[in-house]
N, C-alpha and C positions, 0 to 999 in steps of 0.2 A: 199554388204558389210556384214561382219559377224555380226550377231545379238548381240553376246556377246561383241564384240568390241564397238558397238554403245552404249550399256548400260554402259560399263566402262567409255567411254568418257563423257557420260552424268553426271555420278557421279563425275568425275574429274572436269568438268566445274562448277558444283554446289559448290564443295569444294573451287575452286578458287574464285568464286563469294562471298562466305562467308568470305574468307580471305580479299578480297577487302573491303567489308562492314565493317569488324572488324577494318581494318587498317584506316578507315575513321572515326571511333568512336572518340569523342572529349575527350581529357584529358587536363584540364586547371589547371595550377599551379597559385595560387592567386598572387604569386610574379611577374608573367608576367603581371598582371593587376595593379601593383604598390604597393602591400603590402610591408611594411617596416619590420615588424616583430621585432620591437625594444621595444615593450611593452608600448610605449608612443603614437606614431602616431595612429590616428584613421584609422584602416584598413577595416572598414565596406564597403566603396565604392568598394574596390578591391574584397571583397567577393561577393558583389551583382553583380558586373560585370562578375565575373567568373561563378556565378550561372546562369545568363541569357544566357550565351553561352552554358553551358552544358545542361540546360533544353531544349533549342531549337535545340540542335545538334542531329546528328544521334546516336541511341542507340547502345550499352550501353556506357554511358558517365561518366566521373569521374571528380570530383572537388578535387584538392589536396591542402591541407594545410600543407606545409612542416614543419619539426621541427623548433621551435622558439617560441617566445612569442608575441602574437598579441592582441592589444587593439581593441575592437569593441563596437560601440554604438548599440542600438537595431536594429535588422534587421528582415525582413520577406523574406523567401525563398518560393515562391509560385509556384505551378503547375497550371494546368496539364502540364506535360512534354512529350516529344516524346517517351520516353522509360525509362527503368531502369536507376537509377543514383546511383553512389557510391560517398560518401564523405569520403575521407581518410585523417585523421588528426593524424596519428601515430607520436608521439613525439612532438606534438604541444600543446601549452597552449593558450587558448583564455580567455581574461580577460574583464569583464564588468566594466564600470566606477563605482567607489564606491559611487559616489554622486547620491542620489535618484532623485534630481532635474533634472537630465539629461534624465529621462524616462517620456514619456507622455502616455505610455500604460503599460499593466500588463504583458508584455513578453519581455525577452531579445532576445533570438533567437527563432523565430516562423517559423515553417516549416509546410506547409499545402498542401493538394490536390495533392499528388504524389503517384503513384503506384510503388511498388518495389524499395523503397529507402533503401540503405544500408549505415550505418554510422559506420566507423571503427576507433577506437582510439581517442585520444584527451582528454585534460583536460579542462573543462569549469568552470572557476572560477568566481562566481557571486560577490565576494568581498562584502558580505553582512553585515560585522561587524558593520558599521555605522547604517544601516537600523534596525538592531535588537534592537538598543537603542531608536528608534523612527521613525515614518513614515511621518513626516511633512516636506514639502519643506521649509516652513518658519514658523513663529509663528502662522499662521492662517490656512494654507491650507495643507491638507493631499495629498500626491502623490500616484499614482498607484504604487503598489509594484510588481516588475516583477518576473515572473517564469524564472528559468534558461533556460529550454528547453520546449517550448510548441509545441506539435506534434499532429496535428489534421488532420483527414481524410487521413492518410497515410496507405493505404492498403498494406499488405505484407511487412511491415517494419521489418528491421533487425538492431539492435544496438549491437555492439560487442566491448569489451575492452575499454569502454568509462568511463571517470571519471567526476563526477560533485561535486564541493566543494563550500561551503560557499554561497549557494544561498540566495538571499534576501527574497525569498518566497519558494514555492515548487521547488524541483529540476527538476523533470520531470512531466509534465501534459499531459497525454496520452488520447486522446478522438477520438472516431470514427475511430480507426485504427485497423481494423479487420485483423485476421490471421497474427499476428506479433510475433516477437521473440526478447527477450532481454537476453543477456548472458555476463557473465564476466564483470559486471558493478561494479564500486566503487562509492558510494555516501556518502559524509562526510560533517558534520557540527557539531559544538559543541552541547552538550546536552541542553544547555540553549539558543540556538538560537530559534527565534520565528517563528512558522508556517512553518518550513522548511521540510514538508513532503518529503520523498524520492521519491516515485512514486505515483501519484494520477491517478486513472483509472476511466473512465466514458464512457458509451455509446459505447461499442465495444464488438465484438463477436469473441473470439479466440485469446488467448495470452499466451505465455510461457515465464516465467522468471526463469533463472537458474544460479547457480554458481556465486552469487553476494554477495557483502558486503555492508550493509547500516547502517549508524549511523547518527542520526539527532536530532533535537529538537522537533520533532513531530512524526506522524505515519511513520514507515518505508515504508509500503505500505498501501494505503487507497483505498477502493473500493467504488466508488460513484454509482449513479443510472445507470442502463443499463449495468452494468458489467456482462458479460456472458462468460462462458466456459473459465476460466482462470486457469492455472496450474503454481504453484510456487513451486520450488524444489531447495534444497541446497542453501538457502539464509540465511545469518546471519544478525541479527537485534540487534542493540544496540550501543550507547544509543538511546533513543527515546520513543515513546508511543506504540510500538508493531505493530502488523498487525491488521488492523481494517476494518471491513465491516461497512461502513457508515462514518458519521452519515446519517440517512435516516429519511424521513417523515417530513422534515421541509417545503417542498414545495409541491404544488398540482401536481398530474399526474406524479409522478416520475416513471420511468421505473423499472421493477423488476430487482433484483440482483439474479443471479442463476448460479449454476455450478462453484463454486469456490473450488479448490482443493489445499491445502497447506500442503506440507509434507517434511520430512527430513530437517527441518530448526532448527536454534539455536537462542535463544533469551536471551540476556544478559543485566542485569542492566536497564531494561526498566520500565516505569510506568504502563504498561499493557503488557500482553502476546499476546494471540489471543482473539479478542473480536468482538462482534457485538453490535453496538450502534444505537439506534433509539430515537427520541425525544418523550417525553410525549405530550399529547394533539396534536398529529400529524395528518397529512393527511394520508389516507390509502396508504398502500404499500405492496410489497411482497418480501420476502427473502426466498430462498429455495435452497436445495441441496448445503449446505456449509459443507466442510469437512476438519478438521485439524488432521493430522496424523504424528506420529513419530517426535515429537517436543521435543527438549531439552531446559529446562529453567535453567538459571544460575542467581539466585537472582532477578527474575522478580517479580514486584508487580502484583497482580491480574492476575495470569497466565492464567486462563480460565474464561472468562467473557462474559455473555450476559447481556447487560445493556439497558433495554427498558425504563429507567427513565433518560437517558442521558440529562444533563442540565448544561452545563458549565456556570460559572459566574452567575448562577441563572437567566438566561435570558429566562425563559419559564414558562408556567403554569404547574407546576409539579403535581398538584392534579388530572389532567385528564389523563387517560391511553393512551398509544401509540396505534395507529391503524395499525401499520405495522405488518403483519402476518409472523411469522417464522415457517418454515416447513422443515423437513429432514436436521437436523444439527447434526454433529457428532464430538466428541473429542476423539481421540484414541491414545493410547501409547504416552502420554505426561508425561515426566519424568524430575526430577531435583529438584531445590530448589526454594521456594517462599520467597519473601521478605515481604509478608503480611500473617497474620495468616489465613485469609480466602483465600484459593488457588483456589477454584472452586466456582464461584458465578453465578447463573442463575437467573436473575431478569427479568421475562417475563411480558408481558402485561396482566392486569386483564381483558381487554375487548376482546382481541384476543390471548388467551394463546398459548405458543409455542406447536407445535405438532411434534412428532417423533424425539425427541432429544435423542441421544445415548452418553453415557459416558462409555468408555471402557479402562481398563488397564491403569489407571492414577496412577502415583506414584510421589507425590510432598511432600516435607518435609519443615518445617519451623523451623529455629534455631536448626536443628538437631533432632527435634521431629515431631510429626504428625501435619499436617495442618488441617484446617476444611473446610466445604463446606456449602453453603447456596443455597436455591432454593425456588422460588415462581412462581406460575402460570405455572407450567410445571410438567409433569410426565415422567422424563427421563427414558429410558431403560438403566439399569446399567449392564454391562457385564464384566466378568473377575475379576481380583484382583485390588482393588482400594484403594489408600491412597491419600487424606482423604477418610473415609468411606462415604456412601451415604444413604440418607433417602429413604427407600422403599416407593414407591408411589410418592415421589418427591414433594408433596405439601399437604396442608391441604385438607382433603377430600379424600386422597389416601387410606384410610382404615388402616393406620398404625400410631402409635405414632412417634413423631419426633426423639426419641432416638433409634428407631429400625433401625439399619444401617447395611450396608453390609461391612464386613471387615474380610474375612475368615482367613487371615493370622494373624490377631491381636487378642490376647486374650482380651485386653481391648477394649470395644466398644467405638468408636469415632464418634462424630457427632456434629451438631450445629443446633440451633433452626431456622427453615426457616420462622417463623412467629413472628418476634420480635414485630411487631406492633399490634398483636392480643390480647394484654392484658398480665397479669402476666404470666410468663413462668410456665409450668407444672414442677413438681418435678420428675425427672426420677428415676427409680430404681437404686440401686447400680450396678456398673459394676462388672465384674467377679473377679477383683482384689481387690474389697471391696471399691473402690472409687465411687464418683458420678461425673456427668458432669455438669459444670456450663455454662449456656447460655452466648453467647458473644455479646449481644446487647450493643449498646452505651447507655449512661446514659439517653438519651431522647427516647430510643426505636427505633431509626432510623438506618437503615443499611447504609445509604449513597448511592449515585447514582453510584459510581464507576467512574464517570467522573472527570477529573482533571482540576484545575483552568487554564484558558488560553488556553484550547484545542480548538482553533478555527479551522474551516474547510473550510472557504471560500477562503481567500487570493486572492480575485479577480478571482478565478477559480470556477469550478463546486464544489458543496458541496460534 
């Protein structure tokens, strides 16, 4: 028999076998499992039944939630499964019960231990309005407050075109899910909603988040311990508390946070812009290789902030310095408007000062005029044209007086005293336009921590 013919037939047989396997892949519509889709009936049993079939079926398998409105109690979709799974919820809305008493754990939809899960579409409505007003089931007992989507140990996860609204707690809590991709997400809750972080990340290596819109009552994206190699690009944030590394140092043996790259993002009307926050009197920790680039600020408070005196609700011993070490941090090409006079504030630890901090081509204004900057326990490398101007040397002991600033474009020298607590301010020489500069300390000489009231980080999840 001709050798070429045998090879052709072998390839053909393999192709036919692949088609047979594919045709046996499981596709399960939750309505075939009894889902009503009327927005009233509890459809969680149908979702769990469909999941059991696709998880145990030949790969690749799909769970379909067709267009409609589905009420669901708390569910856990657990692996390991036999292969890749797709959850397709295009056009569907899933609603959580509004009553907190109906939850016994801190998750609404919990998915774990699956490799190559893809979730496409769907709106997940946590109906958290009642919860934001109080978290007690009755007059005496507090209930667990559920996260909308808790995603744990999902390697190679893909989330696309998904919407999360009005979560009772965090919207997405992502943990241990290496090499994952989130794109075209919409996350929305009112600016006054409590602890509704958009995406909280912890203990994972490798994540891309792109082309998404986040507005919440807390951090748009927060990075907890063990966050590594994360790239955020083209994400809008606001309202909320901005993009936050931390808070860190509250607990012993926290894993390092490293390799965070955030660029081409827009921040609007938030209480912070891009910030790193660690607790005073903390346990030791490491934060390194953190880079914020090409950011637009639209009326954000505290646009650029390192806060190693983070102490919300005065719930810590603030006199002792943080032991979390910050290294290789850069803020580059951050432009727009600040809602606070101090636009760039680097408050590093007195015990482990920040190292290799770079500030480059910052242009932030306040009420149409120049903003100011503050710095302590760091010697930032200042590059390019910067408004506000910057203290040469960056800290006391840097070899320069605090009013000697960088501001090549500006005839008037602009700066602010980074050592408000060191005693009476020095009197600067007159500026080139004949004026002087008045230090901007508070009446008690305290800069303030930069943390805001009620900025909790736990919510029953990783800090």
